[in-house]
N, C-alpha and C positions, 0 to 999 in steps of 0.2 A: 857341460856333459853331452849336450846334443851334438856337438861337432867332433867329439873325441873318441866316440865308440863306434864300432862297425855297425852298420844299419842292416843287420842280417834279418831283421823282422819287418822290412819295408812292405808297406800296405797290408800287413796282417792287422786284424781287429782282436783287440783283446778287452776283457772285462776283468777288473781286479776289485773284489769286494773289500770293504773296510780299508779303503785306500786314501783316506783324507789325512792320514798321519802314520807315523811309525814305519814298520816293515811294509805295509801295504802301499804307503805313498812312495817308499823308495822303489818298490816293484814297478809301480805304475810309471814312475819317472824313468827307470831304466829301460822298460819295453818301448816307451815312446821315443826315448833317445836312440834306440835301435831301429826306429822307423815304423813302429806299430801305431795304429789309431787306438787309443785307450779311452775306455769308459771308467771314469772315477765314481765309486759309490760309497755311501755310509749312511748311518741312520739319520744324521742332521744335515739338513739342507745347506745350512750356513757353513758348515765344515766342508762339504763338498765344494761350494762355491769358492771358498778360500783356497783350496787346494788346486782347483781348476785354473783360477787366476794366476797362481804362482807358476804353474807349469806352462800356462799360455805365454806368460812373460818370457819363458825360456825358449819360445818357438817350437814348443811340442804340440802335437795335434791330439788334444784331449777334449772330452765333454764330461759333464757330471750328471748323475742321476741319483736321487735320494732313494735309498733302498735298505730297508730292514730285512735281513735275509730270512727271517722267519715268517714274514708276511707274504703269503701266496700272491696278493695283488701287486705288491711292491717288486717282487721278483719278475712277474709277468710284464710289468712296466719296464723293468731294467732290460730285458731281452728285447722287448718291442722298440724301445728307445734306440738301442744299439743297432738293430737291423734298419730302422728308419734313417738314422743319421749316417751310419757307416756301411750299410748294405749287407751285413752278415756277421758272423762270429767265427774266429779261428782258435782262440785261446781264451780259457777260463782260468783264473786263479781265484781258488776259494780260500780267502785269508781271515774271514770274519770269525771272531771268537770272543767269549765272555768268560769271566772267572769273578762272579760278584762277592764271593766271601773267602776268607783265608781260614784254613783249617784242615784237619785230617778228614779222611774220607767218611769215617763213620759219624763224624760230627756234622755232615752235610745233610740239611733238611731235604725232604722229598721235593719241595717246590723249588729249591735251588738246583738239585740234582736235574730236575726236569727242564729248567731254563738253560743250564749249560749244555745238556744234550740236545735241546731243541736248536741252539744256535751252532754249536760246534760239530754236531755230527748230523742230525736230521736235515738242517739246511745245506750242508755240504752235499749230502746225497741228492736232495732234490735239485740243487743248482746243477749238479752234474747230469742228472736225469733230464733236465729241461734244456740245458745247453747242447747235449748230444746231437739232436735232430738238426740244430742250426750249424754245428761244426761239420756234421756229415754232409750237409748240402754244399759245403766248400771243398769237399774231397778229402777231408781229414784236418787234423789239428792236434791240439794239446789241452789236457785238463790237468792242473796241478793244485794239490791240496797243501795247505801250510799246516804242519803238525807242530811238534816241539820235542826237544830232548827229555821233557818230562813224560812223554809217551813211552820212552824206554825205561826211565827211572823216576817213579813218582816222588815228588817233593811233599812232605808232610803238610806244608803250607797250601798245597794246590792239589789235594787228593782227587776230588771229582773231576777237576779240570784235567789233571794227568791221565785219568782213565778214558776220558773223552778223546785225547790226543792219541792214545794208543789204539783206539778203534779206527782212527784215520788210516793207520798202516794196512789193516784188513781191508777197509773200504777201497783203498787204492788198487790193492791186488784184485779184488773182485770186480771192480769197474773196468780195470784194464782188461780182464779176460773177456768182458762183454763187448767192449769196444774195439778190440784188436783188428777184427775183420773190416772195420769201417776206417782204418788208418787214423784212428784217434788214440794217441799215446796218453796213458794216465800215470802220473808220478806224484810223489810227495816230497816235500822239503821238511827237515826236523830241525829248526834253529836251536842253537844253545841260547845261552843268556845274552840278549841283545839289549843295548842301551835304548830303551824306549820308555814312554810314559806308562805303557801297559804293564811292564815288568819291573816298574820302579820299586816296589816293595821288596824285591829280591836283592836289591843292591843299594838302596838309598842310605842305610845307615852304614857306619864304619865297620860295624860287626858283620852285618850281612854282605858287605862288599868282600871283606876279607875271607868269609866262608865261601863265597861264590869263587873267588880266584883260586882258592885251594883246591878246587875240583877241576880247574881248567889249565892243562899243561901249557898252553900259549900264554897263560897269566894276565889275560885281558878279556873284557867283554867284546862282543861283536858290535859293529855298527851296521845299521839296517842296510845300506848299500852293498854290504857284502853278502847278505842273504839275497838281495835282488839279483846279484850276479849269478847265483846258482839257478835262480828261477828263469832268468833270461836264457841260460844254456839249455835247460830242460825244454823251453818253449821252441827253441831253435832247431834247424836241421842237423846241428852238430850232435844232437841226442836222438837222431833218427832211429837208433837201435835199442832205445832205453824206453821201457814200458813196465809198469807194475812195480817200480822201485821206489825206495826211499833214501834220499841222500841226507845225511846228517852233517849239519855245518855247526860244529860244536867246539872248535878250538882244541879238539882232542879229547874232549871230555868222556866220550864213551870208551876210551882206553883205560879209564880208571873205574868204571862201573862194575 
């Protein structure tokens, strides 16, 4: 990958949260392949180190920092390490999310609701708030939130999670307005069903897989690198006139909602 892609992000510095696996890992790999210096982060250090080792072997310029996005000290250390190792920050991709239980929204306990919104919404807000001054120092850049098709159309199995992803659409628009004068573009990507461990419960059985495909005109799940391509576009100068927007990458699913 490192030799086959336009290096349109050369010398940019990017943080991708929850990037030791799945969509986050694919995003980190794509941004690094396009020339960015990328900070891998996740809750577990062993997973971070494993991802860094894999990407380093591909010749990509990455470092790893353990970060639980709901922990203020971890977030502060993430930004500190990024500046110390790479000199600044140009791109933030807020990808971390949690969905600890399956069930409809009214079955969600208060403690689970709080955990979902702590990670999926509050941490995204705080990451953007804390990243903005660093990106401003570089003359501008890009913040990208990762939402979900569930934000448009809640799934009964992921009720509270779906609502948290809807909130990111509004957060994107609000933060974009605040930062437009600083040349910081703020956008959102809403993936459809992606073949990752995180989404496994939505497609692992034959019945669930058939039900999922029935909603997708392209008749297949996405692969994580396909979502990474959308993120790399939004982070690049090719998207220089795009801010406050959400791009849905759903295989046509929204046409059936």
